[in-house]
ROSE-4610 file (N, C-alpha, C; in Angstrom, 1 decimal, always signed):
// ROSE-4610
residu = [X/X/X/X/X/X/X/X/X/X/X/X/X/X/X/X/X/X/X/X/X/X/X/X/X/X/X/X/X/X/X/X/X/X/X/X/X/X/X/X/X/X/X/X/X/X/X/X/X/X/X/X/X/X/X/X/X/X/X/X/X/X/X/X/X/X/X/X/X/X/X/X/X/X/X/X/X/X/X/X/X/X/X/X/X/X/X/X/X/X/X/X/X/X/X/X/X/X/X/X/X/X/X/X/X/X/X/X/X/X/X/X/X/X/X/X/X/X/X/X/X/X/X/X/X/X/X/X/X/X/X/X/X/X/X/X/X/X/X/X/X/X/X/X/X/X/X/X/X/X/X/X/X/X/X/X/X/X/X/X/X/X/X/X/X/X/X/X/X/X/X/X/X/X/X/X/X/X/X/X/X/X/X/X/X/X/X/X/X/X/X/X/X/X/X/X/X/X/X/X/X/X/X/X/X/X/X/X/X/X/X/X/X/X/X/X/X/X/X/X/X/X/X/X/X/X/X/X]
num = [1/1/1/2/2/2/3/3/3/4/4/4/5/5/5/6/6/6/7/7/7/8/8/8/9/9/9/10/10/10/11/11/11/12/12/12/13/13/13/14/14/14/15/15/15/16/16/16/17/17/17/18/18/18/19/19/19/20/20/20/21/21/21/22/22/22/23/23/23/24/24/24/25/25/25/26/26/26/27/27/27/28/28/28/29/29/29/30/30/30/31/31/31/32/32/32/33/33/33/34/34/34/35/35/35/36/36/36/37/37/37/38/38/38/39/39/39/40/40/40/41/41/41/42/42/42/43/43/43/44/44/44/45/45/45/46/46/46/47/47/47/48/48/48/49/49/49/50/50/50/51/51/51/52/52/52/53/53/53/54/54/54/55/55/55/56/56/56/57/57/57/58/58/58/59/59/59/60/60/60/61/61/61/62/62/62/63/63/63/64/64/64/65/65/65/66/66/66/67/67/67/68/68/68/69/69/69/70/70/70/71/71/71/72/72/72/73/73/73/74/74/74/75/75/75/76/76/76]
x = [+0.8/+0.0/+1.0/+0.5/+1.3/+1.1/+2.1/+2.0/+0.8/+0.5/-0.7/-2.0/-2.1/-3.3/-3.3/-2.2/-2.2/-2.7/-2.2/-2.6/-4.1/-4.6/-6.0/-6.8/-6.4/-7.1/-7.0/-5.8/-5.6/-6.5/-6.7/-7.6/-9.0/-9.3/-10.7/-11.0/-10.1/-10.3/-10.7/-10.5/-10.8/-12.2/-12.9/-14.2/-15.2/-16.5/-17.5/-17.7/-18.3/-18.6/-19.4/-20.4/-21.3/-20.5/-19.6/-18.8/-17.7/-17.2/-16.3/-17.1/-18.3/-19.0/-19.4/-19.6/-19.8/-18.5/-17.5/-16.1/-15.8/-16.0/-15.8/-16.7/-17.9/-18.9/-18.4/-18.1/-17.6/-16.3/-15.4/-14.2/-14.4/-15.3/-15.7/-16.4/-17.3/-18.0/-17.1/-16.2/-15.1/-14.3/-13.8/-13.1/-13.9/-15.2/-16.0/-16.2/-16.4/-16.6/-15.3/-14.2/-12.9/-12.7/-13.1/-13.1/-14.0/-15.2/-16.2/-15.7/-15.2/-14.6/-13.4/-12.6/-11.5/-12.0/-12.9/-13.5/-14.2/-14.9/-15.7/-14.6/-13.6/-12.5/-11.9/-11.5/-10.8/-11.6/-12.9/-13.8/-13.9/-13.5/-13.7/-12.4/-11.3/-10.0/-10.0/-10.6/-10.7/-11.4/-12.6/-13.4/-12.6/-12.1/-11.3/-10.1/-9.5/-8.2/-8.6/-9.9/-10.3/-10.7/-11.3/-11.7/-10.4/-9.3/-8.1/-7.4/-7.5/-6.8/-7.6/-8.9/-9.7/-9.4/-9.3/-9.0/-7.6/-6.7/-5.3/-5.3/-6.1/-6.2/-6.8/-7.8/-8.5/-7.6/-6.8/-5.8/-4.8/-4.3/-3.2/-3.7/-5.1/-5.7/-6.1/-5.8/-6.2/-7.6/-8.4/-9.8/-10.1/-9.3/-9.4/-9.2/-9.6/-9.2/-8.9/-8.2/-7.9/-9.2/-9.3/-10.4/-10.5/-11.7/-12.1/-13.2/-12.8/-13.8/-15.1/-15.0/-16.3/-17.1/-16.5/-17.2/-17.6/-16.8/-17.0/-17.8/-17.8/-18.5/-19.1/-20.1/-20.9/-21.5/-21.8/-22.5/-21.6/-20.4/-19.4/-19.5]
y = [-1.3/-0.1/+1.3/+2.2/+3.5/+4.2/+5.2/+6.0/+6.9/+7.4/+8.3/+7.6/+6.4/+5.6/+5.2/+5.0/+4.8/+6.0/+7.2/+8.5/+8.6/+8.4/+8.5/+7.6/+6.3/+5.4/+5.8/+6.3/+6.8/+7.9/+8.8/+10.0/+9.5/+8.6/+8.1/+7.3/+6.7/+5.8/+6.7/+8.0/+8.9/+9.5/+9.2/+9.7/+8.8/+9.4/+8.6/+7.4/+6.3/+5.1/+5.3/+6.2/+6.4/+7.1/+8.0/+8.7/+7.7/+6.8/+5.8/+4.9/+4.5/+3.7/+4.5/+5.7/+6.5/+6.7/+6.8/+6.9/+5.6/+4.5/+3.1/+2.9/+3.2/+3.0/+3.9/+5.1/+5.9/+5.3/+4.8/+4.2/+3.0/+2.1/+0.9/+1.1/+2.1/+2.5/+3.0/+3.8/+4.3/+3.2/+2.3/+1.2/+0.2/+0.1/-0.7/+0.1/+1.3/+2.1/+2.0/+2.2/+2.0/+0.6/-0.4/-1.8/-1.9/-1.4/-1.5/-0.6/+0.5/+1.4/+0.7/+0.1/-0.7/-1.8/-2.5/-3.7/-3.1/-2.1/-1.6/-1.0/-0.3/+0.3/-1.0/-2.0/-3.1/-3.8/-3.8/-4.4/-3.7/-2.4/-1.5/-1.4/-2.1/-1.8/-2.2/-3.4/-3.9/-2.8/-2.5/-1.5/-0.1/+0.3/+1.5/+1.5/+0.4/+0.2/+0.2/-0.5/-0.5/+0.9/+1.8/+3.1/+3.9/+3.7/+4.4/+4.1/+2.9/+2.4/+3.1/+3.1/+3.7/+5.3/+5.9/+7.4/+7.6/+6.7/+6.9/+6.7/+5.6/+5.4/+6.6/+7.2/+8.3/+9.5/+9.8/+10.8/+10.6/+9.3/+9.1/+9.3/+9.0/+9.1/+10.6/+11.5/+12.9/+13.1/+12.3/+12.5/+13.2/+13.8/+14.6/+16.0/+16.9/+18.3/+18.7/+19.8/+20.2/+20.8/+20.6/+21.0/+22.6/+23.0/+24.5/+24.7/+25.4/+25.5/+26.2/+27.2/+27.8/+26.9/+26.1/+25.3/+24.0/+23.4/+22.1/+22.2/+23.3/+23.4/+24.8/+25.0/+26.2/+26.8/+25.9/+26.3/+26.3/+26.4/+26.4/+27.7]
z = [+0.0/+0.0/+0.0/-0.7/-0.8/+0.4/+0.6/+1.8/+1.8/+0.5/+0.4/+0.7/+0.2/+0.6/+2.1/+2.7/+4.2/+4.9/+4.4/+5.1/+5.0/+3.7/+3.5/+4.5/+4.5/+5.3/+6.8/+7.2/+8.7/+9.0/+8.0/+8.3/+8.2/+7.4/+7.3/+8.7/+9.1/+10.4/+11.6/+11.6/+12.6/+12.5/+11.4/+11.2/+11.9/+12.2/+12.8/+11.8/+12.4/+11.6/+10.4/+10.5/+9.3/+8.3/+8.5/+7.5/+7.0/+7.8/+7.3/+6.3/+6.6/+5.7/+4.4/+4.5/+3.2/+2.3/+3.0/+2.4/+1.7/+2.5/+1.8/+0.7/+0.8/-0.3/-1.6/-1.3/-2.4/-3.1/-2.3/-2.8/-3.6/-3.0/-3.8/-5.0/-5.1/-6.3/-7.3/-6.9/-7.8/-8.5/-7.6/-8.1/-9.1/-8.8/-9.6/-11.0/-10.9/-12.1/-13.0/-12.4/-13.1/-13.8/-13.0/-13.6/-14.8/-14.6/-15.8/-16.9/-16.7/-17.8/-18.5/-17.7/-18.4/-19.2/-18.7/-19.6/-20.8/-20.6/-21.8/-22.8/-22.4/-23.3/-24.0/-23.2/-23.8/-24.9/-24.7/-25.7/-27.0/-27.0/-28.1/-29.0/-28.6/-29.3/-30.7/-31.1/-32.5/-33.3/-33.0/-33.8/-33.8/-32.8/-32.8/-33.7/-33.7/-34.5/-36.0/-36.3/-37.6/-38.2/-37.2/-37.6/-37.8/-37.1/-37.1/-38.4/-38.8/-40.1/-41.3/-41.1/-42.3/-42.4/-41.3/-41.2/-41.9/-41.6/-42.1/-43.6/-44.1/-45.5/-46.3/-45.6/-46.3/-46.3/-45.2/-45.2/-46.3/-46.4/-47.4/-48.7/-49.1/-50.2/-50.6/-49.7/-49.9/-49.7/-49.0/-48.8/-47.6/-47.0/-45.8/-46.0/-45.0/-45.1/-43.6/-43.5/-42.2/-41.5/-40.2/-39.4/-39.5/-39.6/-39.6/-38.5/-37.5/-36.3/-36.8/-37.6/-38.1/-39.0/-39.8/-40.8/-40.1/-39.2/-38.6/-37.3/-36.6/-35.3/-35.3/-36.2/-36.4/-35.0/-34.2/-32.9/-31.7/-31.9/-30.7/-30.0]
């Protein structure tokens, strides 16, 4: 465990029980969210790679143009 995490847990251990439980719930929810995000991102690598390859082919074929904020994002 890192020193920073130890400090965070030490500080949290001084809180009332209800606040410790709230802190623990928040931390566990964040860890679960990170796990789900990592799984979802890992599952998209093949489609993203295919899209990147397609974009590179279009660029190399001269089928792209530089981004223009006024033209491409008129409502910015």
